[in-house]
N, C-alpha and C positions, 0 to 999 in steps of 0.2 A: 185724520183719516189715512194719511200717507204712512204713518208709523204702523197703524193696524194692518194695512195692506202689505207692507214690507215684512212684518212679523208673520203674517199669514203665509206668505210665499215661502219663507225660510222654514217655517214649521211644517208646511206641506212637503217640502223637499226632504226634510229630515225624516219624516215618517216614510216617505217613498224609498229613501235609501235603506232604512231598516228592513223594509219588506222585499225590495227588488235589487238592492245593491247599487253601488255608485255608477257603474257604466250604464245600466238600464235606466236609472234615474236621469242621467245626463241626456240620454236619447229622448226621454219623455219631456224634459225641460226644453230641449231644442224644438221638439214638435209643438209644444205649448206656445213658444214664442213665434213659431212659423204661423200657427193658427191666429195668434193675436195680430200679426202683420197682415195676414190675408183679410181679416175682419176690418182692420183699419183701412186697408186699401179699398175694400168694398164701400166703406162709409164715405171715403173721399169721392169715389166715383158717383155715389148716389146723391152727393151734395154739390156736384159740379166742381169739386176740388177745394171747396171752402172749408177751412178747419174751424170756423166760428160756430157751426152748428153741430159739431161732433162733441159728444160728452166724453 
């Protein structure tokens, strides 16, 4: 599953670079990881800081 997720991310980035260029894609990737971090933070808050119940 990790390999599939890794490949998915790089293929997504490649297609984005073709359409929007390298700089715009880099901005979108940064925003993506910011959103991931915010979601992870919310999950920690909702579980009282326990990582055991986070998928």
